[in-house]
MIGU-602604 format. One record per residue (C-alpha): residue in one letter; x, y, z; residue number from 1. Coordinates in Angstrom, 3 decimals, m for minus. Layout:
REM residues N
pt r->A px->X py->Y pz->Z k->NUM
...
REM end
This chain:
REM residues 112
pt r->M px->40.109 py->m57.136 pz->m25.468 k->1
pt r->I px->40.346 py->m56.530 pz->m21.740 k->2
pt r->N px->44.140 py->m56.615 pz->m21.918 k->3
pt r->I px->44.197 py->m53.850 pz->m24.541 k->4
pt r->I px->41.861 py->m51.664 pz->m22.488 k->5
pt r->T px->43.953 py->m52.304 pz->m19.386 k->6
pt r->M px->47.127 py->m51.367 pz->m21.252 k->7
pt r->I px->45.578 py->m48.138 pz->m22.539 k->8
pt r->I px->44.365 py->m47.175 pz->m19.063 k->9
pt r->W px->47.796 py->m47.991 pz->m17.619 k->10
pt r->L px->49.497 py->m45.915 pz->m20.319 k->11
pt r->V px->47.253 py->m42.887 pz->m19.716 k->12
pt r->M px->47.689 py->m43.063 pz->m15.944 k->13
pt r->T px->51.455 py->m43.422 pz->m16.287 k->14
pt r->Y px->51.599 py->m40.421 pz->m18.618 k->15
pt r->I px->49.558 py->m38.293 pz->m16.189 k->16
pt r->I px->51.860 py->m39.219 pz->m13.300 k->17
pt r->Y px->54.925 py->m38.558 pz->m15.464 k->18
pt r->V px->53.592 py->m35.119 pz->m16.439 k->19
pt r->A px->52.940 py->m34.295 pz->m12.772 k->20
pt r->F px->56.509 py->m35.190 pz->m11.768 k->21
pt r->E px->57.980 py->m33.453 pz->m14.821 k->22
pt r->T px->55.987 py->m30.307 pz->m14.004 k->23
pt r->L px->57.307 py->m30.307 pz->m10.441 k->24
pt r->F px->60.911 py->m30.792 pz->m11.553 k->25
pt r->T px->60.638 py->m28.177 pz->m14.315 k->26
pt r->W px->59.195 py->m25.716 pz->m11.795 k->27
pt r->L px->62.150 py->m26.417 pz->m9.472 k->28
pt r->G px->64.531 py->m25.969 pz->m12.410 k->29
pt r->T px->63.066 py->m22.588 pz->m13.316 k->30
pt r->K px->63.577 py->m21.524 pz->m9.705 k->31
pt r->L px->67.236 py->m22.615 pz->m9.945 k->32
pt r->V px->67.709 py->m20.470 pz->m13.046 k->33
pt r->K px->65.707 py->m17.659 pz->m11.388 k->34
pt r->I px->63.279 py->m16.985 pz->m14.204 k->35
pt r->N px->59.641 py->m16.116 pz->m13.639 k->36
pt r->V px->57.358 py->m18.315 pz->m15.696 k->37
pt r->E px->53.655 py->m18.968 pz->m15.314 k->38
pt r->F px->52.794 py->m22.398 pz->m13.968 k->39
pt r->K px->50.501 py->m22.929 pz->m16.951 k->40
pt r->Q px->53.460 py->m22.603 pz->m19.328 k->41
pt r->I px->55.523 py->m24.978 pz->m17.177 k->42
pt r->A px->52.726 py->m27.570 pz->m17.309 k->43
pt r->Y px->52.442 py->m27.185 pz->m21.098 k->44
pt r->V px->56.182 py->m27.642 pz->m21.644 k->45
pt r->S px->56.252 py->m30.569 pz->m19.207 k->46
pt r->A px->53.475 py->m32.372 pz->m21.071 k->47
pt r->I px->55.448 py->m32.093 pz->m24.309 k->48
pt r->K px->58.715 py->m33.113 pz->m22.624 k->49
pt r->A px->57.068 py->m36.164 pz->m21.080 k->50
pt r->L px->55.875 py->m37.252 pz->m24.508 k->51
pt r->T px->59.312 py->m36.796 pz->m26.064 k->52
pt r->Y px->60.972 py->m38.716 pz->m23.203 k->53
pt r->V px->58.606 py->m41.614 pz->m23.839 k->54
pt r->L px->59.138 py->m41.554 pz->m27.615 k->55
pt r->F px->62.928 py->m41.226 pz->m27.462 k->56
pt r->G px->63.027 py->m43.841 pz->m24.692 k->57
pt r->L px->61.921 py->m46.417 pz->m27.246 k->58
pt r->I px->65.275 py->m46.055 pz->m29.030 k->59
pt r->P px->67.809 py->m48.449 pz->m27.504 k->60
pt r->I px->71.009 py->m47.163 pz->m25.867 k->61
pt r->V px->70.987 py->m43.516 pz->m27.025 k->62
pt r->G px->67.271 py->m42.838 pz->m26.555 k->63
pt r->S px->67.652 py->m41.469 pz->m23.030 k->64
pt r->L px->70.417 py->m39.099 pz->m24.100 k->65
pt r->L px->68.327 py->m37.889 pz->m27.022 k->66
pt r->G px->65.422 py->m37.339 pz->m24.622 k->67
pt r->I px->67.594 py->m35.207 pz->m22.342 k->68
pt r->L px->68.873 py->m33.173 pz->m25.297 k->69
pt r->A px->65.330 py->m32.694 pz->m26.597 k->70
pt r->A px->64.119 py->m31.598 pz->m23.154 k->71
pt r->A px->66.980 py->m29.101 pz->m22.807 k->72
pt r->Y px->66.209 py->m27.757 pz->m26.285 k->73
pt r->M px->62.531 py->m27.351 pz->m25.398 k->74
pt r->N px->63.508 py->m25.526 pz->m22.203 k->75
pt r->K px->65.792 py->m23.292 pz->m24.264 k->76
pt r->E px->63.118 py->m22.414 pz->m26.801 k->77
pt r->M px->60.030 py->m22.199 pz->m24.581 k->78
pt r->F px->61.601 py->m20.289 pz->m21.690 k->79
pt r->E px->63.912 py->m18.206 pz->m23.935 k->80
pt r->V px->67.150 py->m19.132 pz->m22.161 k->81
pt r->D px->70.526 py->m20.378 pz->m23.393 k->82
pt r->W px->71.658 py->m24.020 pz->m23.557 k->83
pt r->K px->73.334 py->m23.897 pz->m20.136 k->84
pt r->N px->70.158 py->m22.738 pz->m18.420 k->85
pt r->G px->68.133 py->m25.222 pz->m20.462 k->86
pt r->F px->70.192 py->m28.036 pz->m18.951 k->87
pt r->I px->70.027 py->m26.479 pz->m15.469 k->88
pt r->I px->66.224 py->m26.431 pz->m15.716 k->89
pt r->E px->66.387 py->m30.160 pz->m16.479 k->90
pt r->L px->68.804 py->m30.858 pz->m13.591 k->91
pt r->P px->66.238 py->m31.710 pz->m10.838 k->92
pt r->A px->64.637 py->m34.342 pz->m13.082 k->93
pt r->L px->68.037 py->m35.856 pz->m13.908 k->94
pt r->V px->69.011 py->m36.028 pz->m10.235 k->95
pt r->F px->65.713 py->m37.751 pz->m9.417 k->96
pt r->I px->66.215 py->m40.255 pz->m12.251 k->97
pt r->L px->69.754 py->m41.066 pz->m11.077 k->98
pt r->I px->68.618 py->m41.548 pz->m7.471 k->99
pt r->A px->65.739 py->m43.776 pz->m8.606 k->100
pt r->M px->68.108 py->m45.853 pz->m10.747 k->101
pt r->L px->70.591 py->m46.262 pz->m7.894 k->102
pt r->L px->67.836 py->m47.320 pz->m5.494 k->103
pt r->A px->66.546 py->m49.793 pz->m8.065 k->104
pt r->I px->70.031 py->m51.287 pz->m8.378 k->105
pt r->I px->70.579 py->m51.384 pz->m4.611 k->106
pt r->F px->67.249 py->m53.032 pz->m3.869 k->107
pt r->N px->67.387 py->m55.217 pz->m6.987 k->108
pt r->I px->64.157 py->m53.874 pz->m8.438 k->109
pt r->V px->63.614 py->m55.049 pz->m11.985 k->110
pt r->L px->61.613 py->m52.766 pz->m14.258 k->111
pt r->M px->59.958 py->m53.978 pz->m17.424 k->112
REM end
């Protein structure tokens, strides 16, 4: 019973941290595209994108690519931009993910 409660708490805390980082990177992306969006809308979109990243991440091999496509589509629809700008909004998050993956490989960090 304690293990289930611990897992739920860990999952909620991880999601909150993921939403915080996703909000920061989406905010940076909107500044790259030079669109003015309220921070409240950025936080709302980031919460949804974080959930879709987690759900698509469960699919082996192509799940990450589907997550990126879904995030770009959500940027396109929610911020009323085209596909190119939707991907540009997602660019800071992708750069961070690539740097984190490279550091994990360099320092031999194994993630579950």
